[in-house]
N, C-alpha and C positions, 0 to 999 in steps of 0.2 A: 888500564882498565880493568874493571871488575871481571869475575869469571862467573858465569851463568851455568856451565855445564860441568859435571863432575869428571867428564871424559878428557878435557882440555885442561883441568886445574893443575895437573901435574907438570905442564908443559910451561908454566909462568915463569919467564925469565926476565933479566933487566928491572929496569926502575918503572914501576908501574903505576906510580904516583901520580895523581892528578895535576895536569899543567893545562892553563887557559889563557888564551890571550885576551889581555883587558884593555878597553879603549876608553880614554878618559872621557867623561859624560859631558864635559862642558863644551859648548858648541863652538866656542872661539879658539879652540885648543886642538891640535892634531898629534895626538901622543898615543902610541901602542906600546905595550910592553908584555911579558910573560909573567904569570903569576903561580905559584905553587905553595907547597906546604910550609916552606920557609918565610914566605912574604909575610911581614908583621901584620895582623890584623887591627889596625889601628885607622883613624882618619887622617889622610895627611893633611898638612897644615893648609896646603894652596886649594883644598876642597871645602874648608870650612864655610867661606862665604858662599860658595854655589849652593851648599845644603841649606844654609839659613835663608837662602832665596827659595829653593825648593818647598821649603816647608814654613814658609811666612806665614805668621799667625798662627802657627800649631801652639796649643797649650798642653804643657805636659799633665800627665795624670797625678803625678807626685811632685812634690818640691822638697828640698832639703829640711828635715826637722830643724827647727831653732836651736834645739839642744846641741846640735853639730856644727853651728856656724863657726865658732872658734877653731874645732878641730879641722875643719876643713878649710881654714883659711888660705893655705899656700898650696890648695889641690889644683892641679891642671885641669880636672874636671869638673870644678864645682859648680861652672856654669855650663853644664852638660845640655845642651838645647833639644836634645832628641828624647830626652828621658819620658818613657812611655810611649814614645812614637809607634803607631801601628806598623807591623811588619809589611804589610802591603804596599805602604808608601814607598818604602825602601825598594821592594820588588820590583816597583814600575819604572826605575831609573834602570835604562840600557846602558850595558858596559860590555857585555862580553861577545867577541866575534864568533868565538866557537860555539857549536851547540853540543851540550854534553852527550856523549856517546855510551855513557853507563851510569848506574845509579850512584857511584863513588863521585864522579864528576858532576853529577846535578845536585849532590847535597854539596859537595865542597863549593860550587858555583852560589847556591841560595845562602849557605853559612858565610862565605867570603863577603857577599855581597851585603848581608844584614851588618856585619860588624864594620866591613871598611866603609858604610856610609852611616855609622851611627854616631858619628861625631865623637868618639872616645878617644882620647890622646894618652900618650906615655905620660906617666906622673912622677916627678922627681921629690915630691913633697916627703920629707923624713918619715913623718906619720902614717902617710899611706903606704910607705915602702916598708916600714915595720909590720903593719897590718899583711902586707902581700907575702913577705917572708913567712909570717905564721901560717898562712893559707898555703903556701908552697911545701911547707914541711908534712901537711897532712892530706892534702889532695891527692886523689889518685893519679897514676901516670895516665899518659896520653900520647899516641902516636901523631898527633898534630898540635906540637908545643904551642903554635900561635895561638890556637883556639884557647888550649887551657889558660895561657897567658892573659887573653883578653876577657875570660869570665872571672880570673882571680883579680884582675885590674878593677873590673867594674865593681866586684864586691868591696875591694881595698878601699875605692875612692867613693864607697856609698851610692850605688846605683839600687832602685827598687827591684823586688823580686820579679816583677812582670818584664824588667829587661835584661837580666840574667837568664836567657832563654836559650833554646835548641829549635832549630827547624828543619823540616825533613821535606825533600820533593815528593810530589805526587807519584803514588805507584799505580801505573797503567799499563797496556799493553805494550806500550814503548820502552818503559823502564821497569823492569822487574827487579825484585831482591836478589841479588847474585848468592853464590855460593861462597865466593872469595872476594872481599870487597878490595878496592885500590887504595881504600882512606880506612883509617882506624875507626871505624863508626862504633865499634864496642867500648872503645876507649872514651870516646866523645861522650857516650852515653853516661858512661861510669862518672866522668868528673862532673857531668851536668847534674845527675841525681844527687851527687853527694854535696853540691854546693847549692842545689834547690833546698835539700833537707836542711843544710845549715843555716839558710836564711829564713826557713820558714818555721821552724819549730816542730815539735811532735805534732803529727796529725791522728786525731782521735776519733773523726766523724769521718763516714765512708764516702760521702759526696766530697768534701774537701780532700780526701785522701785520692780519689779518681781524678782529681784535677791536677794532682800530683804525678799519679802513675799514668793515667789515662790521658795525661796529656792533653789539654785542652786543644792541641793539634792532634786532628784525626790521622793526618799522615805520620806523625810521630808514633801515634798509637799503634798503628799498621806495622811499623818498622819493629816496635817493641815486640808485638806479636809475633814477627818474622824471625825474631830471635829466639823463639821458644826450645827449639831444638839446642841451641848453642846453650841456652839457660841449663837444659837439663843435662847435657853433655858434662859442662862444668861442674854441675851438683853432684851427678853420680862420681865422677872422678874425685870430686873433693871427698866425698862421703866414704870412699874406700880409704883414704888416708886416715879420715877421722877414726874410722872403724880399727884400723892398723894399730893407732895409738892409744887405743883401749877405753875409748869413750863410747856412750850407748848412742847407736844410730838411730834408734826410736826418738830419741831426745832431739837430735838433730833435725830430723824430718819434720818433728812437730813444730820446729821454727817457720818451716815453710807455711804452716796452716795458721801461724800466729803473725807474720809479718805481712807488710804490705805488697810486697813483690814476691811473694811465694819461694819457687825454688832457685828464684834468680839471686835471693839472698844468701844462700847457704854458702857458697865459697867464701864470703866475706868472713861469715862465722867462723868456719874452719880455718881459715889463716890466721886468725886470733886465737884460737883455741889451741892450736898445734904449737904455740909458742911457750905453754905450761908443760910441766912435766905430766908422764901419764898417771892417772888417778890411783888410789888405793883400791878402790873398787872395780878395778879394770877386769879381772876374772869373772866376776858377777855378771857381766853384759855379753860375754862372747857368742852365747846364742840368741842375743837379741836380733830382731828384724827390723827393716824401716817402718814396720807396721805396728810392731808389738815388743814392748820391752817386759821379758818374763820376770824381771824384779819388782815392777810396778803390779804385777798379777800376784804377788804373793800376799798372803794373809797376814798383815803388819801386826795384827791383834796378837798373834802368837809369840812374836820376838820377845825375848828375855829383856828385862830392864837393865840398862848400861850402868856402869860404875864411872865416877870420874875421879876416883882416890886414886894417889899413887899405885897402889899396890894392884887396883882393877877387880878385886873380888873382896871388899869387906862385908863384914856380914850386919852392919848397922842399918836398922830401918826406923823410919818415922812414920807416924800414923796420924793422919787428918781425919777425925771422927766423921763418919758419913751423916750421923743423926744431926749434927750441925747444920749441915746443909739442907737436909729433909725437912727441918723444923723451921728453917727459913722461907721455905716454899710454902711450908702448911700455913705460915701465918699470911703471907699474901694471897693463897687462894681462899682464905676464910674471910679475908676483909675485903675481899672485891666481889661486887654484885654482879659483874659483867665477865665475859670470856675473855677481856683484854686484861692481862695482868700486868701490873706496874713492873719495872725493872728490879730485879733483887742481886745485889752484888753478892758474886760467891768468890771473888779473890780472898785469899788468905792473906793475914796479916803476918808479916816476918817475925816469928819469935826473938827474943833474946837469946844469946849463946846459952847453951846448957837447958833452955826451955823446951817444952813441947808445944806445938802449936794448938791454938785452943780458940781463935776469935776469927771472923771474917772482917773485911776492911769496912769500914764505914765510909760515907759519902766524901768526909773530909780526907780522906787517906789517897795517896796516889799509889796506883798499883802498873806494873808491868805485864802485859799479856805475851805469852809464850805462843811463837808459831814454829811447829817443828815438824818432823816426818817420823812416825813410830816405828819405822823400820831400821832408824838409828837406836833403838831400844830408849827412847825417851817417853813412851807411851806406859800405859798400864801395865803390859805385859802379862805375867802369870800370876801378879800379885793379888791379894784380896783387896777389895774396894777401899780406898784411901791410904794404903801402905804402898811407901816408895822407898828406894834407896837412899839413905840419908845423904851420902856422898852427891846424888844427884840434885837432891831438893838444896842443897847447900850450893851447889854449882850455881843454879838458876837464880837462886837467892842473892848471891853475891853480883850477879849480873844486873839484878833489878835495883839494887842498892847503888850501882855504878852511875845509873841512870836516873838516881836521885828519888826513888821510889820505895816505900816501906811495906809493900803488898805485891803480890805474885798470883796471876791468875793461869793455872796450869791444867789443862783438860783432865790429865791424870788424877788430879786431887780436887777438882772444882766442879765436877757435874755430879748431881743427888744421885741416889741409887734407887729411891722410891718412884714406881712406875709413872705415877701421875705427875710427880714433881719433875721427873727426868723429861717427860714430853713437853712441859712448860721451857725446862731449860734447853731444850733443842730449838723450840720455837725462837728462843730469845739469844740463841747462841752467839750470833754476830754482833749483840749489843755489849757483850763483854769485851770485844776489840775496839768497838767504837768508843766505849766510855773509858779505855786505857789511857795513861798518859804516855806511854810507849809501848811499843810492839817490838818484841825481841826476837829475830829469826835464826834459829839454829838449824844447821844442817852439816853433817859430819864432813861430806865433801867440801863444802865451803869452809868448814873450819880448819881443814887441810890445805886448802888454796892459800897461797902466799900471795899477800896483799901487794898490789902495785897501782899506781894511779895513771893508768893507761888504758881503760876502757875493759880491761880483761875480766875484772870483778863483774862487771855487768854482764858480760857474755858468759862468765862461770854460773850466775845466778839462773840464766834461762836454760841453762844445761844441767842443771842440778835437779837431785831426788825430789827437792823441796817445791820445784817449780811444776813437778807432774801431779801433784796431788789435788784432789776437788777442795779440801777443807782449807788447804793453805792458800788456795787462790781466793776463797772468800774471805779466809783473815787479812790476806792484803788488801782486799777491796774494803773491807770495812775499817781498817786503819788508815785510810786517806786522809783523815783530818788530824793527824798527829805524826811524830817522828815515828820512822821505823829503823832500827837498828840491826845491822847484820853481822854475825861473826865471822872474822876471817882470820888466818894465821899470820902472826906478826912476824915480819923477815928479819928483824932485828933479836929474835928471841930463838937461839939456837935448840932450846929444850922443847918448843912447840906448846908449851903449858900455858902460856900468858896469850890470850886471843886479844884482838882488836875488835872495838865495836865501831862500825862505820856506819855513817848515816846515809840512807838510801838517796836522799835528794841531793844533799850537800856533798857527798864524797862519791856516789857510785854511778848515777845517772849522768848522761852527757849533757854539758851545757850546749847553747847554740847562739846564733845572732839574731834571732827573732826580734830580741828586745832592742839590740843595737840598731838594726835595720828601721825599726818602726818605734822610736823610744816614746813618742808622746800618744801612742794608741794603747788601749788597756790590753788589747792583743792576748797572748798566752802567758797568764800569770801565774804558772806553776813554778815553784821556788827554783827547780834545777836549771830554768832559763838563765837565772843570774850568774851562773858558774862562768859564763863565757861572755859577759857584756863588753868586754874589751877584746877584739878580735886579735890583739897582740899575743894574747895568751895562747896556752898550747891548746890546739882546737882537736876535736874528736875525729876518729877514723870512722869509716862506715858501719863497721862492725859495733861500735860502741853504740852510735846512733840507731842501728837496727834493734839492739838489744834494749835501749832506751824507749824505742816506741812501743814495743812488746810491754815493759814494765810500765809504762806510763799510762796504758789502758787502765791499768788498776789504780793508778796514783791520782790522775787528774782527766776529769771529762766534763765537758760543759752541764751546767746545773747539777753538778755533783751526783748524776745517775746514770746507769747503763742506757745509752740513746738508742740503740735498736738490736735487731737478733744479730748482724754481723759482729759487732762489739761482743756481746755474750758468747758466741760461739768462738771467737778469737780467744777469749778470757778463758773458756770452759771444756771446748770440744777434745781437748787433747788430755784433759785431767784423768786421773784414775781414783776411784774409791773403794774400799773394801766391800761395800754393799752397793750393788747397781742402782737401787731408788735413791740412794743419798745424791747421786749427780742432780736428778732434777729438785730434790729440796733444796740442796745448794744455789741452783738456778733462782729458785723462788725467793730463797732468803736474800740474794743479791739484787732482785729485780723488784719484788713486791714492797708494798708499805707493810708497816709491822701488824697493822690492823686485818690484813688478809693473809696471814702466815698461820698454817694449822699443818703440823707436821704429821698429822693423823690421816690427812687424804691421802687419795691414791696419786700416782705417778702422772695419769692422765689428766685428773682434775687440777693438779698443779700446772700442768702443761696449758690448760685452758686458760688458767689465771694469768699465766706469764702472756700469753698471747694477747688477751684482752687488754691487758696493761701497757703492753707497747701499741696497741692500737692499729699498728700499720705493719707491711713486710712489703719489700720489694717482690714484683711479681715473679721474678726468677726464684725467689726464696721459697715460693710455695712449691715448686715443682719437687716431688719426692716419690719414690718408688715402695713405698710402706703401705701394709694394710691400715687404712684409716681406724680411727678410736670408735668411729660409728659407722654402721653400714647406711645410713641415710638420715637427713635431717641435720640438724646442728652438729658442726664440727666433722661432718662427713669428708671434709678434704684434709684434716690434719692428722699426722701420725700421733701415736701414743706418746713419744718423747720428742721434746722440744729440740733433740740433738739430730733428729733424722729431717729437720727443715735446714733448708740453706745449704744443703752438700753438694747441689748442684752448681750453684753460683760461686762457690769458693774455689772451685777447680780453675775459675777463670775471672772474667768482669763481672762482679756482681751489681753493676749499674742496671736500672730499668725502672719502669713505671711503678707506681706504688699500688700497693692493695690495702684495702682498709678493714680491720677487723671490729666486730661489734660483740658486744657481751652476750647476746644470743647464740654466738658459734657461727654466724654467717661472716663470709668475707667478700667484698665489693671489688670487682677488678674492671679494666679494661683489657680485651682482648680482641685478636683478630679470630674470627669464627668461619668455619668452612663446612660444607655439607661432606658427607662420606659416600664414595660412590660405590656401586656393587662390586667393583673389580679392585677396590683399593686392598693392597696389601699391607695389613696392619699387623703389627708384633707388640707384645708388652715385654715390659722389662719385668722379669721372672725373679723377686725376690721371696715372693711365697706363692704356693698353689692356690690359695684362696683368692689371691689378687688377680692371678691368671684367669680363673673361673669367672669371678666378677667381670672382667673385661670381656670374656666369650661370651657371657650371657645378654650384655648389652648388645655386643655387635651382632648377635644373632637378629636384631631389629634395629640395624644400622641407621634406618630412615629417621630412627628418633635419637640419633646421637649428632653431636656436633664435636669438631676437633677445634680446639681453642689453643692459641700460641701468641706468642710476642715476636718481633722482629729478632728480637736477641736470643729468645728459644728456640725460635725457628731454624737459627744458624746451625743448632746441632741437630736439627731432625725430630726435634721432640715435640709431642703434643699432650694436651690434656683432654682425654675421652670426657664428654661432658653430656648430661642427658637433662635437656630443657623441660620444665613442668608449668612454668607459667609467665606472663608477659605482663608488666606494666609499661606505662609510657617511657619508652627508651631504655628498659631495664628487663633483662633476661634473667628468670630464676631457675635454678636446677640442680643437679645432684653430680657431684663429683664421682667419676667412676676409676679413673686411674691414669696414670701416664703411659703414652704409647709412641711406638716410633713409626711414621709413615715411609713406607717403602717405596711407594708410588710417587710421582711427581704431581704437584698441584695443578699445573696446566692452566693456561687462560681460561679455559671453559668452565671452571668449576665455579659454582655458585658459592657466595658468601655473603655476610651480612655487614660488610663494609660499603656497600654499593650507595649508600645514601650520604657517605662523608667522605668518598674520594672520586676522583675524575677518572677519565678512561684509561689514564695511564697510571694508575694507583696511587695517585699522590692525594695527601689530605687537602680536602676544601677548606679553607680558612673560616673559622667560625661554626664548623659542623664537626661534633665529636662523635665517636662511634658508640654503639650501646655499650652499656656497662651489665657486667654479669655477676650474679649472687650466688655464689657456693654455699651449700649447707641449708638452702631455704626449699626444701620440697618434700614438706608435710603439712597436713592439715592442722588446725589448732587442735583437734583430737588425737594428733600423733600418728595418723595414716598416711602411706605414700600417696602423693598426688600421681595422677596419670601424666605419661612423658607427652610431650608435643612433636611432631614431625619437623623437619627442616622447613616444609613447604608453609606450615601452621605458623612457625615463628615469623618467617619470612612476611607472610600475608599481616601478622600483628604488628611488626614494626614498620611495616610500610603505611598500616594505617594510623600508627603514631606520627609518621613524618607530617599527616595533614592536621595534626593537632598541636603543633609548635609555632606559635601558640595558637589557642583557641578562645572563644568568649569564655568567662567563667562558669565553671560546674558543667560545661557543655562538651559534646564530642562530635567530630565530623563523621557522617555516615555516607555523604556523598560527594563528589567534586563537580556536580552539576545542580541547578535549581530543581526543587523538586516538584514543581510544576512542569518540568519537561521529562523527557523519557531519563531517568536516572542512571548514572555511573554510580552503582553501589560498590562500595568498597567490602572486601573481606573483612569481616570485624571479629577482633577477640573479645570474648566475654568471660565474665567470672560466673560461676555456676554455685549455688547454695543448696543447703539441705532444706527441704520442704517445710514451711511453717515455722522455720527458726526465728525466734523472737528478735534475737540479737544478732545483727551482722556484724562479724569482725571486722576489723579495721583494714581498709584497703589502701591507706595513706602511704607515709614515707617509708613504713617498714616493709611495705609490700604485700601481696594477698597471701594468705594461706588457704586458698581455696583453687579447685580445678579451674584450670582456665581452656576455655574451647576456642574455636572458630566457626563463624556462622556465613552463610551465604543467603542473601535476600532473594528469594525465587518467587516465579510467577504461579507456582501451585498454590493452591489454598491452604493445605495443612503444613504444621511443623513437622520434620524428620530429623532423627537422630541415628546414627551409625551404631549397630549393635555392639561392636567391640568396645568403643568409648562409652556407652552406657554401662558395659560390664565393669568398666574400671570407675566410674563415677559410683557405682553403687559401693563397691569395695572402699573407696575413698569416704564416701559421705554417709554410707548406711541408709540410702534412698531406698523406696520400696521398689520392689521388682514390678516389670510393665504386667498389665493386666490386658486381657483378649481385646481383640478390636474385630468388630463385625463389618468394618466398612471397607478394608482393603484387604485382597487376597495376598499379597508381597509383605504384611504389615504382621510383626511378631507380637504386636500387643502396644498398648498406649502406657505413656508415665508422664506425671506431672514434674515439671523441672522450673525451680526458680533461679533466675540468671539476672545479670545486669551488664550495661555497656561499662567501658573503663571511663576514667576521668582524665582530662587534660593534665599535661605534667605540672603546668601551673598553679593549679589547684592546690597542689600537694604542699606549697609553700604558704598556703594561708590557714591550714589547717592541721591538727595532728591527727585527726580520726574522721578522715571524709567519710560521708554517709551515702551510699550507693542508692539509687532509684531501682528497686527490685521489681522484675516483671515473674508473675507464675503462669505458664503455658503449658499446655498438653502437647507432647511430641508423640509422634508414631516412630516405630524401632524397625529398621530394616538393615539386611545384609549387605545393599547395595543401594546407595542412596543416589546414584544416577544423574552424574554431572560430570563435564570434562574438565571443569575448574579444580585443580589440585589444592589441597591444604586446609579442608574444612571438614569439621566433624557434623555439623548441624545445619539444618534450613528453617529460616523464618519464611512462613509462608505468607499470602497475602490476607489471611482471614485475622492474623496476629497484628500484621502490619497495619492494616486499614483502621482496625478496633483500637490500637492501644500506641501505636507509634505515630502514624501519620499526622495527626492532630497538633502534635507537638514539635513538628519540624519548622526550623526557620532559618533564615539567612542573616548574615552581619557582614556589612560592607567592610568594616574595619580588618576582618581576618579573612577576606576573599570573596568577591563579589559572586561568585559561582558555587561555592560550597554550601552544602546542607548540614546543619547541626540539630542536636537535640540534648536537651538538658538530662545529664545523667546522674547528678550528685548533688550535694548541698553540705555546707558546713556543720559540723556537730553540735555547735554553739556553746560548747563545755570546755574545751580545751582551752589552755594558756593562749593561744594564738587568737582563738576566737575572742577571750575575754577584753584582750588587748584593742582589737579591732572594734568592739563594741564601745569601749571606753574612749 
């Protein structure tokens, strides 16, 4: 039995492993026997015919590739008939007489049934046995040997990845996660994770990644989350051993931010790292913490240049004349008429012995680019520009010649000194690595690390000083199109002076079986996959594959580009630079096309370009607790640094709906939206007093705010405080205020804006989507803030939109009754414009840039407007103030206002620039508009209705026999869409 209480855990005695009574499922056989952890997880021969009958007609999802026909000729599982069979088909077979009494028994029963009815047989085929032996040497240990054996057999006999699976029972009030398991669930997950990664290859896209980690089975995902405390305990215990061995613990914990399983991967890395002796740099990391490496924070530009001569202190220097570099850039800037300059080679041709360097490489030369860390003394140091130690240059030149290159690009000698030329060179920095024949990685800790073909060099790389620097990350990314050679200590050289150049793809990264499992698919065609095409080779351990996944982000991605923000953060967020701004510049160089690179722009401007280039973020990634780069309008939701986004989601599951970013700095998202109650206790995340003040000011008028969230964000009690300012059909635009925490409960009585797309139980109604929300669109075309809308006003506007999905072209529904009868007028959203404005801005797909009000049709003769709302209109539109009114004692004056109804949603797809029908009406100003109906700012009286609106009302039986419509807009006739329709 599992133990669910810490109070009784210490009294566990005897054999507690699961044992259940199994009944033969065949109706004509009476056979019962006990099954336990020693029972083989194979299908008995006498059940084969029964299973074939149960699943007669089932077609496997995958069949054996023709390339493996001969290889599997004698395999007992070559005709494996359950391949790809859905798990629930096996679950439906009744076979256990006992009801599981704990989680461990429930998991044992579920997994046993899955494999016992899988059709998998013991296989004596020598080829399959050789493969299985290789798998057994590398697979993690597991306390349920039969389960481990079944997984390895299924791979050795070539079963698809979908079959190599692990299932988990449902976690509910009857079966809870225990404190102590009666089954080695941890070991089961370890071996399953290892074999799944081995057969699927490196995962570089987050959606695929979460299918691996998040486990398409929700119950398995819950189990994984239930192991969080165990993951953290193992990680902290491993971290202590790592620190005592002399390694930098900051670099270790950086792995948790780069690997796909976070802290759970740390013990594997530590286990492999501790096999090596303590590094020579041990004493430098004594004061490092998990969060900060003090060595990385040092100014490496002040480190003196190293010597590579036997004496270690020769006086010979070599000069690479800076004027040669400056002149090369002078020529390209003078000969280019645009801001985009052609690439200029600044690699130096290696001179003949005894000759001084004098010329740069030509396009026909092959040069090697050096990727290094200045803290090793391989940078400029305190030298004059272009002056380096001769022995250091000869050291790098010799390495370049070993890889058949006659030139060398090294930042200490290859960057011009003239200001304008240097700026161009920085913009083109990564092109120097892209166009190199080979990139050579030099890190002194790696050069002192003894080479072994056991995965430890890959682990050493992700823990090296070289892997902590921002510029080396960019250099690694830019070198993905050619070989990368890394320097390691030669174990056969006792002097330690002759180093080995090892190829990153062919020698260091872990091979896998993905290309063997699916040899006829294009699949993962990164070069290092081929290292383990035969499963009889030495297979990598978990630490080797974790390190490979981290390095593979830089080496191979789909379309050879950084796919999303999560990938960028995993690549760069742990990296350090001597200058803070360089981190954003590096991100821009890695993400943006060359034509968009300008190193003279500010960090926030580069962040904007990167986000616009991505075009989308997961909604969880938007959550941040920083002061935004803009107080309102475009980018009011984005922090100044790209590295302040995505931090919330990195702590756990980064999955979620997508939000779409536009070049104008707006972002469109789907959220759950709730009203804020007077008694709600809301606290801000205090990152800065200015942000706290911003949130406090908005909450002082909380009826004009919404709480936005998603089911995933809501689990953490996090909400986005949002101020709506305008509504278009099924879209709410507004201002990001900041992220807050709601201490009150939502409760069933709280109003929300999902009422039209969810049923009474809160479930989504098929075919009806929630409103979308646009952040960063809260200013007029003149740049002035738009007035905020109350929850009631937004609710009324969206409710009106529901009656216009669809609607007759160019029209809007004003009533849900015939206009000849007593009308049931809807509260109507309207756009408000500046009087006598000749050109009405676009209200089409981009959404309005005008104030949005809500009007009520009333039996009074005159039109009325609330004084506070008018005051905000005067500020937003610069309209004239009200003039005196002699007709009404309670009137503070009259004011002419130009306004229009909305257009139905479908109309925006026929024209890029919908032109609204604009009315200009006189409104009386009042402090109390006098109506029990909430949520409106203005009243349209009978005079305006009878004279300007009533004569244009109509019905359309196609869109609702009782609905009353009015024409509200027409197509512009000028845009591309209109031209196509006309032709």
